[in-house]
N, C-alpha and C positions, 0 to 999 in steps of 0.2 A: 505493500500498499503507500502510496506516496504522503508525503502528510507537509505542511510548509511552517513557517515560525521565522524567528528571526535567529541571528548571531549571539545576542544576551543569551538567549532560551539555550539555545539544541546548538549550537559554532561547535562544543565541544566531543558531540557526539561520532562516531567514525563515519555512519550511513551520510555526515549533512556535505550536503552541496551546495556553495555558493552559487545564487545565480543573477547576483547585483552588478547595477555596471562601476562599482566602486568596492575593493576586500579593506576590512579593516587588516591597522597594519599589525604585520606580522602573522598574517593569515597562512594556514600548513596547512590547511583542507582541501580537501578536490574544488572547481570550480565550474561551469560550467554556461562559460559567455551569451552561446547561442540562445539563451531564455532570458538575457540583460535587457533592460528597458534603454532606451537610448536617453540620454540626456534632457533631449527635447521631454521626451516621458515623466522621467521624473518629477519635472517643473509642471508638472500637472497637477491642479489642488479638487477640479471637479470627477467622483468615481467614478462616474458612468462615462464619460467622455475616456479617463486611462484607461478602464475598460474597453472602448472599441477601438479606439487607438493601437494600445497593444494587441489584441485581438490583427489586425489588419498590419502593424509594420513588425508583428515579433509571431504569433503564434498560429498563422498564415502561412508564412514561409519555412515554416519548420513540417516535417513530417513525424506524427508522433511516436509513430512505431520506431522509428529511425534514434529518436530523441531517447527513448527507453532502450536501447542496446548501446546507447553511448554513455548512458546510466549508469549501467548495468543492470539492470531492472529492475523493479516500483520498491524496494525498500531501498526510500530513499526519503531525504529530510530538504527540501529546498527552501533555503536561507536568500532572505535581504534583509533591506537597511529598519523595513517597516517596523513600526511599535503594534502589539498588539490590541490595543486601543482605537486604531490608527482609525480612519477612515478609508484605507485600501488596504487593510489586514486581511493576513493570510496570504501575500503575494501575490494575488491571482492565477500562476503559473496553471498550477493542478489543477 
């Protein structure tokens, strides 16, 4: 099962994979840049607009089966910078 979280909560887990545009200083875990939002998307504050554009600019360009293969299966925790209580919590990518 694919989970989503942020670096503070789940960055220590062995199945953690960063999907953020930037990484925490000293990050030594895995990263999957194809799922990272563009800097333009990062600046969007409207959740509906973010989701629409993230789907259009990022997700629609990827093959979901290939992403799973690249990640080594679905036992992953996708990490971003978003706080749990944020307007775009859980990173949307899952």
